[in-house]
C-alpha angles and dihedrals in degrees: 000000000000110000122203118243117258117267113241096260091052092046090050090051090052090050091050091063123104093295093046095058089086097047114107120229099251092042090048092055091049091049091051090051095048097041089053093204096308105138096198093050091047094050094044092049091053091048093052102042117091114254092242091055092048091050091050094240095112130050112273123228119251089258122034090190099057129189090254088060092052092045089056094047096045098032096100092048093050092042091055092058121094111264094250092049092049092049093047091049088055091050092052090048089053092046091051089054116160130303089263103040148319120332115279124184116251093002123166121300090239086077088075105062113207122245102193125321110345094341131132123217106226093189087075087072110061136138135186115255090235092053092051092047091047091052090048091052091050089053092043093242116151112244100201092098093066096093091049092052090051092046090051091054094242089117131029120217120200113176107303095345133092126202139166114248086203113049091194089060088051091056094044092050090045092057090067092045093053094043086055089065091085105290125115124206106290095038098270118141117255128213111264108263100163128273100301112147122226132207123263112309126199109224118203111259108237119226115260095250089054091049092049090048091052092049090050090048091049091052090056104034107016122240118335117262094258091054091047090051091050090048090052091051092048091049090048092051091047088054089047089054091051090049093051091049091052093042090052099048116347142068104317095219088058086059090050092054093047093049092047091051090045090055090054093046094048092045117147093339093075104018097171093051091043089054091050090050092052094052092043088054088052092047092051091050090047091054088051093050092237108144095181092054090049090054092046091054091050090050089063089076107067093140096046118132138196120000091349090062092043091052092049093048094045095047092046089053092047092050091051091049097252101129093164089065094041100057102067100048094041091048087054090054092049092048091046090055090067092078098038127107101175108101095219091055091047088051090054092049091048091051090052090052091052092052089051090049092242095137094168091059090043093054091046094050094045090048089056091047089052092051092049094047090050092048091050092043092235095158095170091063096052099082092051093048092046090051090058094042093050091050092050090052090049091053089051091051092242096134099168090055091046090053092049092051092045094050091051090045091052091054091048092048092052093046093052098039099250108140093167090060088046088057091056091048090050089052091053091048089050090055091048091050091049089058096044090051097244097140097178092050091048091051093046096050092043091051091053092047092050093046090062101026100055099053092040095048096243096160093171094054092043092052092049091049094049090046089052092054090050093049090050088054091049091049089053092050094252096133098160093054091045091053091050091053094046099045095079092044094057095042121103126243136049093306093056129086128285111304093234094050102038097090093038089062095050097090090055090049093048092051093049094042093051091048091051096046099256096128097149092057091044092051093051092049091048093055092052089047090052091057091049094046089056089067089070096224096128121049097205092048099092091052093046091047090054089049091052090051090049092053090051096044110118096205129058097231093050090050091050090051093051093045089052090051090049093052090048091053092047091063091075100032099080095218108118095178093058090046088054090052090053091050090049093049089047092051092048091051092049092050092051089050084059094251100124095158092057091043095058095070097055091040093052091047090049091049092052092049093047091050091050089051091048087238094151095166091058092040090057091055091047091053091049091051090048091053089049088059090055094254122137093221100112134071119241113249119260119240088241088067088080087075090066091066123095115256090255092050091050092053092049092045093053093048092048090047088054090057103264119148122231091259092050091050090048093052092046094051098033092244133128118260088241091057091049090050090051092051092045092054088052090051092052092048094047094047095039092237131149104194148017089255091062090045092051091050092050094049091047090052091049091052089055 
């Protein structure tokens, strides 16, 4: 039952009872204002205030209804809540703060603006849902209890805002949140134990002379060291909350700056949280593709020890292109992850494995982090873990697994309000769709990733999305367009792609550039790729380098030698999809050297591997090449495949099927013959056709 507050006459009558006989007139009016008609609050405040204060003969505190009073009145209610719900309620109270700043215990009465006689306007204390959830994540508080708190009426949700229907409950819940910032009951500093929140605590009320002495001391010397330390921790956690909010759905470099400042504010007082802030600053800068900012974040940890120091040293060496100095410390971090159970430490170990190119270890560590986060119901961590896991599966060439992780990550990102993570998941799904041959899905996911990634500075997600569009073009046989998309991604400098993805995209660019006659550009990119492959940070790199050299080889025998070297290197790389691409390229080269019998073996092996990987776009090309060798290894295209063509390709296909020459089609559509020829080659590649005769038969069958 929800009881109405007492009207002022009834509250005055309550105050005039036996306890109220000793309450002076001015003090009584203040108590009636502050208690706002709450009988329990009024009675408890009278019980706790010293007799001299009630009588008006001693100075009154700034608040007659103190936070200790509210903790006593609301203690049973808060204590009856599940621990996660109580902690989350305290986080929301802290996020709501006051109209002028964050919540402080026993602050001035002016923080509670009146709304009529004795009332309190709760609308003055609001917070956005995303801000509250970001603060909860920074304090490692589970957020799943939010819906239950709203359903129980303890919180009110209006659109994207949260508020407390009962402002006294906000203050009572906030007492526990603030006490969790490192102060124990009584005001003594506690040892830093992480940001766990406690329930309402009842601090001892100092005598008035002691309080006056402390105020006088503060006027002369400023706050005591323990208070200053707590203020630094509170400031650091506020910056952490801002960083999480920006990392979840804002400009990612804003998140980097907030995390970097949080690391400085937390300092030695909260070393575990400061370390998290440093690496979150580095992660935000990594997502933005800013190497200098990554290095600056790592430089914030001069006193780091153990695996934290090893991770910082190894990553700093990798970012400054010193792989010989990066391997040993990063390998220590990966090995140290074997005995870890904390998801954030497993994430760090998995990231080290990715930098080393050990994708098997990265997938294993991120899989363990995912299991732990699920077991601990840390929903806010799931999108970040699934990002890393999906990327590890991409690097391993396991596209179906990458898609599964990204789809789950997308659901988790939406559920926890993290659109930036959703952008990354969309980029991964675009890459997966580009391999499976689902052009519309690749374009749709890439568009969503770019819509968020570009304004928020997510260079990594943007590069992955652009790469996906280029791979979809390659899978459709549109080599020239693929090369045009990839050229900026593999170029150096601030206008290029993400620094960690630039070299990984080079083999795709070389293949598309060679197919579209841009051999000089392909050769330059191959030489730079050769220098990078020598660092040994990517296991498939030697095989892909040999494939690039084979594609550029001017003579058939030289090409055969390089393809043989590539296939030999693929045996130990563990990436079956890249091996299939090498087999396909080898078969195509043999067929064009007029050796169809030799080409059939590599092409059949490539087709089987593509089908196992569900890479239907590549499988279509392999079938078409097989048919071109005279083999019966490929399926004929279905008439419905015409719908996969662009509108312009469909118009050209129908005219050609009706017997028009390229020049006649060009005149009919006001195009150049060269443009018609380009589109027609795309039609043949998409439909796995070899001639106009096959195209005419397919169009006639589609017409019925």
